[in-house]
Structure formats: structure tokens, C-alpha cells
All heavy atoms as a GROMACS GRO file, in nm:
protein
  554
    1MET      N    1   2.627   7.012  17.446
    1MET     CA    2   2.679   6.972  17.577
    1MET      C    3   2.762   6.849  17.553
    1MET      O    4   2.720   6.748  17.492
    1MET     CB    5   2.567   6.945  17.673
    1MET     CG    6   2.609   6.909  17.812
    1MET     SD    7   2.475   6.917  17.926
    1MET     CE    8   2.446   6.751  17.955
    2ARG      N    9   2.889   6.851  17.600
    2ARG     CA   10   2.975   6.736  17.580
    2ARG      C   11   3.033   6.693  17.715
    2ARG      O   12   3.091   6.775  17.786
    2ARG     CB   13   3.088   6.772  17.488
    2ARG     CG   14   3.173   6.658  17.453
    2ARG     CD   15   3.267   6.684  17.345
    2ARG     NE   16   3.344   6.564  17.326
    2ARG     CZ   17   3.410   6.532  17.218
    2ARG    NH1   18   3.403   6.617  17.120
    2ARG    NH2   19   3.479   6.425  17.209
    3MET      N   20   3.021   6.569  17.748
    3MET     CA   21   3.065   6.517  17.876
    3MET      C   22   3.199   6.447  17.852
    3MET      O   23   3.227   6.387  17.746
    3MET     CB   24   2.968   6.413  17.933
    3MET     CG   25   2.834   6.470  17.967
    3MET     SD   26   2.849   6.574  18.110
    3MET     CE   27   2.681   6.625  18.125
    4ASN      N   28   3.283   6.446  17.956
    4ASN     CA   29   3.406   6.376  17.952
    4ASN      C   30   3.376   6.226  17.960
    4ASN      O   31   3.304   6.180  18.046
    4ASN     CB   32   3.495   6.420  18.071
    4ASN     CG   33   3.628   6.365  18.065
    4ASN    OD1   34   3.655   6.249  18.038
    4ASN    ND2   35   3.728   6.455  18.095
    5THR      N   36   3.434   6.148  17.867
    5THR     CA   37   3.405   6.007  17.862
    5THR      C   38   3.454   5.931  17.990
    5THR      O   39   3.393   5.835  18.030
    5THR     CB   40   3.468   5.940  17.738
    5THR    OG1   41   3.607   5.966  17.736
    5THR    CG2   42   3.403   5.993  17.614
    6LYS      N   43   3.557   5.984  18.052
    6LYS     CA   44   3.611   5.917  18.173
    6LYS      C   45   3.507   5.934  18.286
    6LYS      O   46   3.481   5.843  18.363
    6LYS     CB   47   3.742   5.977  18.216
    6LYS     CG   48   3.855   5.941  18.120
    6LYS     CD   49   3.981   6.007  18.164
    6LYS     CE   50   4.094   5.983  18.063
    6LYS     NZ   51   4.218   6.048  18.104
    7VAL      N   52   3.448   6.050  18.290
    7VAL     CA   53   3.349   6.077  18.396
    7VAL      C   54   3.223   5.996  18.370
    7VAL      O   55   3.167   5.933  18.466
    7VAL     CB   56   3.311   6.231  18.403
    7VAL    CG1   57   3.193   6.255  18.492
    7VAL    CG2   58   3.429   6.311  18.442
    8VAL      N   59   3.181   5.987  18.248
    8VAL     CA   60   3.058   5.912  18.216
    8VAL      C   61   3.086   5.762  18.247
    8VAL      O   62   3.000   5.695  18.306
    8VAL     CB   63   3.018   5.930  18.070
    8VAL    CG1   64   2.908   5.831  18.030
    8VAL    CG2   65   2.978   6.075  18.048
    9ALA      N   66   3.203   5.712  18.214
    9ALA     CA   67   3.237   5.570  18.241
    9ALA      C   68   3.244   5.544  18.393
    9ALA      O   69   3.194   5.443  18.439
    9ALA     CB   70   3.370   5.535  18.174
   10ALA      N   71   3.298   5.638  18.467
   10ALA     CA   72   3.307   5.620  18.611
   10ALA      C   73   3.169   5.620  18.676
   10ALA      O   74   3.138   5.542  18.764
   10ALA     CB   75   3.394   5.732  18.668
   11LEU      N   76   3.085   5.714  18.630
   11LEU     CA   77   2.946   5.721  18.685
   11LEU      C   78   2.868   5.596  18.648
   11LEU      O   79   2.788   5.545  18.725
   11LEU     CB   80   2.876   5.847  18.636
   11LEU     CG   81   2.929   5.976  18.695
   11LEU    CD1   82   2.858   6.093  18.632
   11LEU    CD2   83   2.910   5.977  18.846
   12ALA      N   84   2.889   5.542  18.528
   12ALA     CA   85   2.826   5.422  18.486
   12ALA      C   86   2.871   5.304  18.571
   12ALA      O   87   2.791   5.219  18.612
   12ALA     CB   88   2.846   5.392  18.338
   13ALA      N   89   2.999   5.300  18.604
   13ALA     CA   90   3.052   5.193  18.692
   13ALA      C   91   2.993   5.206  18.831
   13ALA      O   92   2.956   5.104  18.893
   13ALA     CB   93   3.202   5.198  18.696
   14VAL      N   94   2.981   5.326  18.884
   14VAL     CA   95   2.919   5.349  19.015
   14VAL      C   96   2.773   5.304  19.012
   14VAL      O   97   2.725   5.239  19.104
   14VAL     CB   98   2.937   5.492  19.061
   14VAL    CG1   99   2.852   5.523  19.183
   14VAL    CG2  100   3.084   5.528  19.086
   15ALA      N  101   2.703   5.343  18.909
   15ALA     CA  102   2.561   5.304  18.899
   15ALA      C  103   2.546   5.154  18.892
   15ALA      O  104   2.460   5.098  18.954
   15ALA     CB  105   2.502   5.369  18.773
   16LEU      N  106   2.632   5.088  18.816
   16LEU     CA  107   2.624   4.943  18.806
   16LEU      C  108   2.657   4.876  18.941
   16LEU      O  109   2.585   4.779  18.981
   16LEU     CB  110   2.722   4.892  18.699
   16LEU     CG  111   2.726   4.738  18.677
   16LEU    CD1  112   2.588   4.694  18.629
   16LEU    CD2  113   2.834   4.702  18.581
   17ALA      N  114   2.757   4.927  19.009
   17ALA     CA  115   2.792   4.876  19.141
   17ALA      C  116   2.679   4.890  19.238
   17ALA      O  117   2.645   4.797  19.313
   17ALA     CB  118   2.919   4.940  19.192
   18ILE      N  119   2.615   5.007  19.240
   18ILE     CA  120   2.502   5.031  19.330
   18ILE      C  121   2.389   4.936  19.293
   18ILE      O  122   2.323   4.879  19.382
   18ILE     CB  123   2.456   5.177  19.329
   18ILE    CG1  124   2.566   5.264  19.390
   18ILE    CG2  125   2.323   5.197  19.395
   18ILE    CD1  126   2.538   5.412  19.372
   19TYR      N  127   2.363   4.922  19.164
   19TYR     CA  128   2.252   4.834  19.122
   19TYR      C  129   2.280   4.686  19.162
   19TYR      O  130   2.186   4.615  19.199
   19TYR     CB  131   2.235   4.842  18.971
   19TYR     CG  132   2.122   4.756  18.914
   19TYR    CD1  133   1.989   4.792  18.941
   19TYR    CD2  134   2.152   4.636  18.848
   19TYR    CE1  135   1.888   4.714  18.895
   19TYR    CE2  136   2.047   4.561  18.800
   19TYR     CZ  137   1.916   4.594  18.823
   19TYR     OH  138   1.811   4.518  18.778
   20LEU      N  139   2.405   4.641  19.153
   20LEU     CA  140   2.435   4.504  19.190
   20LEU      C  141   2.439   4.482  19.338
   20LEU      O  142   2.397   4.377  19.390
   20LEU     CB  143   2.568   4.463  19.128
   20LEU     CG  144   2.578   4.455  18.978
   20LEU    CD1  145   2.715   4.428  18.930
   20LEU    CD2  146   2.478   4.348  18.927
   21VAL      N  147   2.487   4.581  19.418
   21VAL     CA  148   2.500   4.566  19.564
   21VAL      C  149   2.370   4.595  19.633
   21VAL      O  150   2.329   4.518  19.724
   21VAL     CB  151   2.616   4.654  19.614
   21VAL    CG1  152   2.623   4.646  19.768
   21VAL    CG2  153   2.746   4.611  19.552
   22VAL      N  154   2.307   4.709  19.603
   22VAL     CA  155   2.186   4.750  19.672
   22VAL      C  156   2.084   4.792  19.567
   22VAL      O  157   2.060   4.912  19.541
   22VAL     CB  158   2.216   4.867  19.764
   22VAL    CG1  159   2.092   4.899  19.855
   22VAL    CG2  160   2.338   4.846  19.851
   23PRO      N  161   2.013   4.697  19.504
   23PRO     CA  162   1.921   4.732  19.398
   23PRO      C  163   1.808   4.825  19.437
   23PRO      O  164   1.759   4.905  19.359
   23PRO     CB  165   1.862   4.599  19.351
   23PRO     CG  166   1.951   4.493  19.411
   23PRO     CD  167   2.023   4.554  19.527
   24ASP      N  168   1.766   4.819  19.560
   24ASP     CA  169   1.656   4.907  19.612
   24ASP      C  170   1.695   5.052  19.616
   24ASP      O  171   1.611   5.141  19.598
   24ASP     CB  172   1.607   4.862  19.750
   24ASP     CG  173   1.550   4.720  19.748
   24ASP    OD1  174   1.503   4.676  19.639
   24ASP    OD2  175   1.552   4.654  19.852
   25LEU      N  176   1.824   5.076  19.636
   25LEU     CA  177   1.874   5.213  19.646
   25LEU      C  178   1.897   5.273  19.508
   25LEU      O  179   1.901   5.400  19.496
   25LEU     CB  180   2.006   5.213  19.727
   25LEU     CG  181   2.069   5.344  19.759
   25LEU    CD1  182   1.977   5.425  19.849
   25LEU    CD2  183   2.204   5.325  19.826
   26PHE      N  184   1.907   5.192  19.408
   26PHE     CA  185   1.936   5.243  19.272
   26PHE      C  186   1.835   5.344  19.223
   26PHE      O  187   1.872   5.445  19.160
   26PHE     CB  188   1.949   5.128  19.171
   26PHE     CG  189   1.989   5.174  19.034
   26PHE    CD1  190   2.114   5.208  19.005
   26PHE    CD2  191   1.890   5.173  18.935
   26PHE    CE1  192   2.150   5.251  18.879
   26PHE    CE2  193   1.928   5.215  18.805
   26PHE     CZ  194   2.055   5.253  18.779
   27ALA      N  195   1.709   5.323  19.247
   27ALA     CA  196   1.603   5.415  19.198
   27ALA      C  197   1.622   5.556  19.260
   27ALA      O  198   1.584   5.656  19.199
   27ALA     CB  199   1.468   5.359  19.226
   28GLU      N  200   1.674   5.562  19.380
   28GLU     CA  201   1.691   5.691  19.446
   28GLU      C  202   1.821   5.758  19.408
   28GLU      O  203   1.830   5.881  19.412
   28GLU     CB  204   1.687   5.671  19.596
   28GLU     CG  205   1.554   5.620  19.646
   28GLU     CD  206   1.557   5.584  19.796
   28GLU    OE1  207   1.651   5.628  19.866
   28GLU    OE2  208   1.464   5.516  19.840
   29VAL      N  209   1.921   5.681  19.366
   29VAL     CA  210   2.053   5.736  19.346
   29VAL      C  211   2.078   5.779  19.200
   29VAL      O  212   2.149   5.876  19.178
   29VAL     CB  213   2.160   5.633  19.387
   29VAL    CG1  214   2.301   5.673  19.343
   29VAL    CG2  215   2.155   5.611  19.536
   30TRP      N  216   2.015   5.713  19.100
   30TRP     CA  217   2.050   5.747  18.964
   30TRP      C  218   2.020   5.890  18.922
   30TRP      O  219   2.098   5.947  18.845
   30TRP     CB  220   1.985   5.646  18.866
   30TRP     CG  221   1.840   5.658  18.837
   30TRP    CD1  222   1.740   5.595  18.903
   30TRP    CD2  223   1.777   5.747  18.744
   30TRP    NE1  224   1.617   5.635  18.852
   30TRP    CE2  225   1.638   5.726  18.754
   30TRP    CE3  226   1.826   5.835  18.651
   30TRP    CZ2  227   1.550   5.795  18.673
   30TRP    CZ3  228   1.736   5.905  18.571
   30TRP    CH2  229   1.598   5.885  18.582
   31PRO      N  230   1.917   5.957  18.974
   31PRO     CA  231   1.906   6.101  18.940
   31PRO      C  232   2.023   6.185  18.992
   31PRO      O  233   2.064   6.280  18.927
   31PRO     CB  234   1.776   6.147  19.007
   31PRO     CG  235   1.698   6.020  19.026
   31PRO     CD  236   1.799   5.913  19.050
   32LEU      N  237   2.077   6.150  19.111
   32LEU     CA  238   2.192   6.221  19.163
   32LEU      C  239   2.317   6.200  19.076
   32LEU      O  240   2.398   6.289  19.056
   32LEU     CB  241   2.217   6.180  19.307
   32LEU     CG  242   2.109   6.218  19.405
   32LEU    CD1  243   2.144   6.157  19.542
   32LEU    CD2  244   2.094   6.365  19.416
   33LEU      N  245   2.331   6.075  19.024
   33LEU     CA  246   2.446   6.049  18.938
   33LEU      C  247   2.435   6.129  18.807
   33LEU      O  248   2.535   6.179  18.758
   33LEU     CB  249   2.452   5.897  18.907
   33LEU     CG  250   2.484   5.810  19.024
   33LEU    CD1  251   2.475   5.662  18.981
   33LEU    CD2  252   2.626   5.838  19.072
   34ILE      N  253   2.314   6.140  18.755
   34ILE     CA  254   2.302   6.222  18.632
   34ILE      C  255   2.331   6.370  18.659
   34ILE      O  256   2.396   6.435  18.580
   34ILE     CB  257   2.155   6.204  18.576
   34ILE    CG1  258   2.142   6.060  18.523
   34ILE    CG2  259   2.127   6.306  18.469
   34ILE    CD1  260   2.003   6.025  18.480
   35LEU      N  261   2.284   6.421  18.776
   35LEU     CA  262   2.314   6.559  18.808
   35LEU      C  263   2.462   6.580  18.831
   35LEU      O  264   2.515   6.689  18.807
   35LEU     CB  265   2.232   6.604  18.929
   35LEU     CG  266   2.084   6.622  18.907
   35LEU    CD1  267   2.015   6.654  19.043
   35LEU    CD2  268   2.061   6.737  18.811
   36ALA      N  269   2.531   6.483  18.886
   36ALA     CA  270   2.672   6.494  18.922
   36ALA      C  271   2.758   6.488  18.791
   36ALA      O  272   2.871   6.532  18.796
   36ALA     CB  273   2.712   6.381  19.015
   37ALA      N  274   2.709   6.439  18.681
   37ALA     CA  275   2.788   6.422  18.563
   37ALA      C  276   2.844   6.555  18.510
   37ALA      O  277   2.962   6.563  18.474
   37ALA     CB  278   2.705   6.358  18.450
   38CYS      N  279   2.767   6.664  18.509
   38CYS     CA  280   2.811   6.790  18.460
   38CYS      C  281   2.925   6.854  18.542
   38CYS      O  282   3.032   6.885  18.492
   38CYS     CB  283   2.698   6.887  18.444
   38CYS     SG  284   2.748   7.043  18.366
   39PRO      N  285   2.906   6.869  18.674
   39PRO     CA  286   3.014   6.930  18.753
   39PRO      C  287   3.138   6.840  18.758
   39PRO      O  288   3.252   6.894  18.757
   39PRO     CB  289   2.954   6.947  18.893
   39PRO     CG  290   2.815   6.902  18.887
   39PRO     CD  291   2.783   6.851  18.753
   40LEU      N  292   3.118   6.715  18.764
   40LEU     CA  293   3.238   6.625  18.764
   40LEU      C  294   3.316   6.630  18.638
   40LEU      O  295   3.436   6.630  18.633
   40LEU     CB  296   3.200   6.483  18.800
   40LEU     CG  297   3.156   6.456  18.941
   40LEU    CD1  298   3.107   6.310  18.955
   40LEU    CD2  299   3.270   6.478  19.037
   41SER      N  300   3.241   6.637  18.524
   41SER     CA  301   3.308   6.649  18.394
   41SER      C  302   3.385   6.781  18.381
   41SER      O  303   3.495   6.786  18.331
   41SER     CB  304   3.200   6.637  18.283
   41SER     OG  305   3.262   6.642  18.162
   42MET      N  306   3.326   6.892  18.434
   42MET     CA  307   3.391   7.020  18.431
   42MET      C  308   3.521   7.015  18.521
   42MET      O  309   3.623   7.067  18.482
   42MET     CB  310   3.298   7.127  18.484
   42MET     CG  311   3.355   7.266  18.472
   42MET     SD  312   3.377   7.316  18.301
   42MET     CE  313   3.224   7.398  18.279
   43PHE      N  314   3.513   6.951  18.636
   43PHE     CA  315   3.628   6.937  18.725
   43PHE      C  316   3.740   6.862  18.655
   43PHE      O  317   3.855   6.901  18.658
   43PHE     CB  318   3.585   6.871  18.852
   43PHE     CG  319   3.703   6.843  18.946
   43PHE    CD1  320   3.759   6.951  19.017
   43PHE    CD2  321   3.755   6.718  18.960
   43PHE    CE1  322   3.865   6.928  19.104
   43PHE    CE2  323   3.858   6.696  19.043
   43PHE     CZ  324   3.917   6.798  19.116
   44VAL      N  325   3.708   6.748  18.592
   44VAL     CA  326   3.809   6.669  18.522
   44VAL      C  327   3.869   6.749  18.409
   44VAL      O  328   3.988   6.746  18.387
   44VAL     CB  329   3.749   6.537  18.472
   44VAL    CG1  330   3.843   6.462  18.380
   44VAL    CG2  331   3.712   6.450  18.592
   45MET      N  332   3.787   6.824  18.337
   45MET     CA  333   3.840   6.902  18.222
   45MET      C  334   3.936   7.009  18.278
   45MET      O  335   4.040   7.028  18.214
   45MET     CB  336   3.725   6.969  18.148
   45MET     CG  337   3.769   7.049  18.033
   45MET     SD  338   3.635   7.130  17.944
   45MET     CE  339   3.575   7.240  18.068
   46MET      N  340   3.902   7.078  18.382
   46MET     CA  341   3.994   7.178  18.438
   46MET      C  342   4.124   7.118  18.487
   46MET      O  343   4.230   7.175  18.463
   46MET     CB  344   3.922   7.254  18.553
   46MET     CG  345   3.814   7.343  18.508
   46MET     SD  346   3.746   7.449  18.637
   46MET     CE  347   3.717   7.340  18.772
   47ARG      N  348   4.118   7.004  18.550
   47ARG     CA  349   4.238   6.934  18.594
   47ARG      C  350   4.328   6.893  18.478
   47ARG      O  351   4.448   6.902  18.484
   47ARG     CB  352   4.202   6.814  18.679
   47ARG     CG  353   4.137   6.845  18.808
   47ARG     CD  354   4.226   6.912  18.909
   47ARG     NE  355   4.328   6.817  18.949
   47ARG     CZ  356   4.427   6.844  19.027
   47ARG    NH1  357   4.440   6.966  19.073
   47ARG    NH2  358   4.512   6.756  19.061
   48MET      N  359   4.262   6.845  18.373
   48MET     CA  360   4.340   6.801  18.252
   48MET      C  361   4.407   6.923  18.188
   48MET      O  362   4.522   6.914  18.134
   48MET     CB  363   4.251   6.728  18.157
   48MET     CG  364   4.216   6.591  18.204
   48MET     SD  365   4.092   6.504  18.099
   48MET     CE  366   4.163   6.521  17.938
   49MET      N  367   4.338   7.034  18.185
   49MET     CA  368   4.394   7.155  18.119
   49MET      C  369   4.508   7.213  18.200
   49MET      O  370   4.602   7.264  18.139
   49MET     CB  371   4.281   7.257  18.098
   49MET     CG  372   4.183   7.220  17.995
   49MET     SD  373   4.051   7.335  17.974
   49MET     CE  374   4.140   7.467  17.890
   50SER      N  375   4.503   7.204  18.328
   50SER     CA  376   4.610   7.267  18.410
   50SER      C  377   4.717   7.159  18.447
   50SER      O  378   4.821   7.200  18.495
   50SER     CB  379   4.555   7.326  18.536
   50SER     OG  380   4.501   7.225  18.623
   51GLY      N  381   4.692   7.035  18.424
   51GLY     CA  382   4.784   6.931  18.463
   51GLY      C  383   4.919   6.934  18.388
   51GLY      O  384   5.019   6.892  18.438
   52GLY      N  385   4.920   6.977  18.264
   52GLY     CA  386   5.040   6.975  18.182
   52GLY      C  387   5.136   7.091  18.210
   52GLY      O  388   5.248   7.097  18.158
   53LYS      N  389   5.092   7.192  18.288
   53LYS     CA  390   5.174   7.310  18.309
   53LYS      C  391   5.256   7.288  18.428
   53LYS      O  392   5.214   7.302  18.541
   53LYS     CB  393   5.087   7.432  18.323
   53LYS     CG  394   5.005   7.459  18.202
   53LYS     CD  395   4.912   7.579  18.228
   53LYS     CE  396   4.825   7.606  18.102
   53LYS     NZ  397   4.733   7.712  18.124
   54LYS      N  398   5.385   7.257  18.410
   54LYS     CA  399   5.476   7.240  18.522
   54LYS      C  400   5.580   7.351  18.516
   54LYS      O  401   5.619   7.395  18.411
   54LYS     CB  402   5.544   7.104  18.513
   54LYS     CG  403   5.446   6.992  18.515
   54LYS     CD  404   5.499   6.877  18.587
   54LYS     CE  405   5.393   6.769  18.587
   54LYS     NZ  406   5.384   6.694  18.693
   55ASP      N  407   5.624   7.389  18.631
   55ASP     CA  408   5.722   7.494  18.642
   55ASP      C  409   5.860   7.440  18.610
   55ASP      O  410   5.898   7.334  18.651
   55ASP     CB  411   5.720   7.548  18.789
   55ASP     CG  412   5.784   7.687  18.796
   55ASP    OD1  413   5.830   7.740  18.694
   55ASP    OD2  414   5.793   7.740  18.910
   56ASP      N  415   5.938   7.514  18.525
   56ASP     CA  416   6.074   7.470  18.484
   56ASP      C  417   6.170   7.486  18.595
   56ASP      O  418   6.280   7.429  18.592
   56ASP     CB  419   6.117   7.553  18.362
   56ASP     CG  420   6.042   7.517  18.238
   56ASP    OD1  421   5.984   7.405  18.236
   56ASP    OD2  422   6.041   7.599  18.146
   57ARG      N  423   6.140   7.566  18.696
   57ARG     CA  424   6.241   7.588  18.808
   57ARG      C  425   6.243   7.472  18.902
   57ARG      O  426   6.148   7.398  18.920
   57ARG     CB  427   6.196   7.716  18.887
   57ARG     CG  428   6.202   7.842  18.800
   57ARG     CD  429   6.161   7.960  18.880
   57ARG     NE  430   6.013   7.952  18.907
   57ARG     CZ  431   5.954   8.017  19.000
   57ARG    NH1  432   6.017   8.094  19.081
   57ARG    NH2  433   5.824   8.005  19.011
   58GLU      N  434   6.356   7.459  18.966
   58GLU     CA  435   6.369   7.355  19.069
   58GLU      C  436   6.310   7.411  19.198
   58GLU      O  437   6.305   7.526  19.221
   58GLU     CB  438   6.520   7.323  19.091
   58GLU     CG  439   6.580   7.256  18.972
   58GLU     CD  440   6.725   7.220  18.998
   58GLU    OE1  441   6.770   7.216  19.116
   58GLU    OE2  442   6.800   7.199  18.903
   59PRO      N  443   6.265   7.315  19.286
   59PRO     CA  444   6.208   7.363  19.413
   59PRO      C  445   6.310   7.442  19.492
   59PRO      O  446   6.426   7.406  19.502
   59PRO     CB  447   6.172   7.231  19.482
   59PRO     CG  448   6.171   7.128  19.380
   59PRO     CD  449   6.259   7.175  19.270
   60GLY      N  450   6.267   7.556  19.549
   60GLY     CA  451   6.356   7.637  19.629
   60GLY      C  452   6.438   7.737  19.549
   60GLY      O  453   6.504   7.818  19.604
   61SER      N  454   6.429   7.729  19.416
   61SER     CA  455   6.503   7.820  19.330
   61SER      C  456   6.426   7.954  19.319
   61SER      O  457   6.309   7.957  19.317
   61SER     CB  458   6.520   7.762  19.193
   61SER     OG  459   6.578   7.854  19.101
   62THR      N  460   6.505   8.064  19.315
   62THR     CA  461   6.443   8.193  19.299
   62THR      C  462   6.457   8.248  19.162
   62THR      O  463   6.412   8.356  19.128
   62THR     CB  464   6.504   8.296  19.400
   62THR    OG1  465   6.644   8.303  19.380
   62THR    CG2  466   6.471   8.254  19.544
   63GLN      N  467   6.528   8.175  19.072
   63GLN     CA  468   6.544   8.221  18.933
   63GLN      C  469   6.418   8.202  18.856
   63GLN      O  470   6.342   8.108  18.880
   63GLN     CB  471   6.653   8.137  18.864
   63GLN     CG  472   6.794   8.182  18.890
   63GLN     CD  473   6.886   8.104  18.800
   63GLN    OE1  474   6.866   7.984  18.773
   63GLN    NE2  475   6.992   8.164  18.753
   64VAL      N  476   6.398   8.298  18.768
   64VAL     CA  477   6.281   8.286  18.679
   64VAL      C  478   6.330   8.223  18.547
   64VAL      O  479   6.430   8.257  18.495
   64VAL     CB  480   6.222   8.428  18.649
   64VAL    CG1  481   6.109   8.420  18.553
   64VAL    CG2  482   6.181   8.491  18.780
   65ALA      N  483   6.252   8.129  18.497
   65ALA     CA  484   6.287   8.057  18.374
   65ALA      C  485   6.284   8.154  18.259
   65ALA      O  486   6.194   8.240  18.248
   65ALA     CB  487   6.193   7.941  18.350
   66ALA      N  488   6.380   8.142  18.169
   66ALA     CA  489   6.386   8.230  18.048
   66ALA      C  490   6.277   8.196  17.952
   66ALA      O  491   6.244   8.083  17.934
   66ALA     CB  492   6.522   8.220  17.984
   67SER      N  493   6.220   8.301  17.887
   67SER     CA  494   6.114   8.277  17.791
   67SER      C  495   6.185   8.227  17.662
   67SER      O  496   6.308   8.250  17.647
   67SER     CB  497   6.039   8.407  17.766
   67SER     OG  498   6.122   8.500  17.698
   68PRO      N  499   6.112   8.170  17.568
   68PRO     CA  500   6.170   8.124  17.440
   68PRO      C  501   6.238   8.235  17.366
   68PRO      O  502   6.343   8.216  17.304
   68PRO     CB  503   6.054   8.068  17.362
   68PRO     CG  504   5.954   8.031  17.468
   68PRO     CD  505   5.973   8.132  17.578
   69ALA      N  506   6.186   8.362  17.370
   69ALA     CA  507   6.246   8.475  17.303
   69ALA      C  508   6.382   8.507  17.360
   69ALA      O  509   6.478   8.539  17.291
   69ALA     CB  510   6.156   8.596  17.307
   70GLN      N  511   6.389   8.500  17.498
   70GLN     CA  512   6.521   8.526  17.561
   70GLN      C  513   6.620   8.418  17.536
   70GLN      O  514   6.740   8.448  17.522
   70GLN     CB  515   6.500   8.536  17.714
   70GLN     CG  516   6.421   8.662  17.755
   70GLN     CD  517   6.390   8.661  17.904
   70GLN    OE1  518   6.385   8.557  17.965
   70GLN    NE2  519   6.372   8.782  17.960
   71LYS      N  520   6.579   8.294  17.520
   71LYS     CA  521   6.669   8.185  17.486
   71LYS      C  522   6.735   8.202  17.351
   71LYS      O  523   6.847   8.173  17.326
   71LYS     CB  524   6.600   8.053  17.501
   71LYS     CG  525   6.568   8.009  17.640
   71LYS     CD  526   6.498   7.882  17.646
   71LYS     CE  527   6.459   7.846  17.789
   71LYS     NZ  528   6.386   7.720  17.800
   72GLU      N  529   6.648   8.250  17.252
   72GLU     CA  530   6.699   8.272  17.118
   72GLU      C  531   6.798   8.382  17.111
   72GLU      O  532   6.894   8.380  17.035
   72GLU     CB  533   6.585   8.302  17.024
   72GLU     CG  534   6.491   8.182  16.994
   72GLU     CD  535   6.374   8.220  16.915
   72GLU    OE1  536   6.369   8.330  16.858
   72GLU    OE2  537   6.290   8.134  16.893
   73GLU      N  538   6.778   8.488  17.192
   73GLU     CA  539   6.870   8.600  17.195
   73GLU      C  540   6.998   8.568  17.269
   73GLU      O  541   7.094   8.645  17.270
   73GLU     CB  542   6.799   8.723  17.259
   73GLU     CG  543   6.684   8.774  17.175
   73GLU     CD  544   6.609   8.881  17.251
   73GLU    OE1  545   6.649   8.921  17.363
   73GLU    OE2  546   6.504   8.926  17.199
   74GLY      N  547   6.998   8.458  17.346
   74GLY     CA  548   7.113   8.428  17.429
   74GLY      C  549   7.111   8.492  17.560
   74GLY      O  550   7.211   8.500  17.631
   75GLY      N  551   6.995   8.544  17.607
   75GLY     CA  552   6.989   8.613  17.730
   75GLY      C  553   6.919   8.542  17.829
   75GLY      O  554   6.912   8.486  17.922
   0.00000   0.00000   0.00000
């Protein structure tokens, strides 16, 4: 099992903030933070994987972008 380091760091920051602001609530919240680590890490991973895929077309354009094979053939 591998967690996203950004998610773990964010959850640690939230846990520290809760501990500093409302120490009595920390004992009740930390199990929820641990349970939230897996789904949040999965969400961040999916966003990172799909974030780099941008459409080559301009907004409102109906043309389909040429594939690399079509570009080589000149078509």
C-alpha cells in the first residue's frame, strides 16, 4: 500500500492544527483522518493521471486533432 505524500502531509497538517486548536477533539478525529488517507490518496492520484491530458483543439472547434501517424503522412 502506497500513499501519496501530498495527501499524507496535508492530513498531518490538519491533525496538527486540530491538536493545537482543539486538543480535546484530537482523540476523536485522528481515526477519521487515518481512514480518509486512502480515498483521498486515490482521488489525488486519479487527478494527477488525468490532469496532463489536454485537448489540442481550440474551444468551439469541430475539427479533430490529427494523430501522430497522420502528421507523418502529411494528412
